[in-house]
N, C-alpha and C positions, 0 to 999 in steps of 0.2 A: 579562572586560576589557570596559571600556567604550569603546563605538565613538565617542563624542562628544567624546572627549579629543583634542587636537591631537598628532598623531604627529610626530616631527622629520624623517620621511622624506617626509611627504607633500608633494607639489608644491603651490605656492601659485598659486591661480587667478588666470590673466592678464587684466587689465582691457583690453577693447578700446579702439583707439584713439578710434573715435567716440564712445564712452561718457564717456573721460575728456576729450574736448573739450567735450560737452554739459554734464558737471559743473562747467565751470569759468565761473562767472558773469562774472568781468572779462573773460576773452578772448570771450566772447559779445558784451559789451557793445562790446568793441574792434572786432571784426568787423560789428557793426551799426551802427557809426558809421562805419568806414572803408570798406566796401563802397559805400554810397550816395554817399559823398564822391568816391570814384574814379569812379564811373559819372557823376555830375553834371559832374565835370572833363573827362573823356572826349568827354561829350555838348557841353559848352560849346567844347571845342577843334574837333569837329566842326563846329559851328555858325559859328564864326569863319573857318575854312578855306574853307568853302563859301560865303561873302559875294563876291559879284562885286567884281572891281576897278573903282575907279571911272574915268571916262575922262579 
């Protein structure tokens, strides 16, 4: 018998979640655009909140 043939009772190898995330270029693009946007928005809101009120 040839061991290289696929047997029906063989379990498929499960792909780790991090590998499937890193294999998706559109998801990486979205994360690369969304994360800096969120951080800059938070930074801008913090700057506006810290401006002292004019007398």
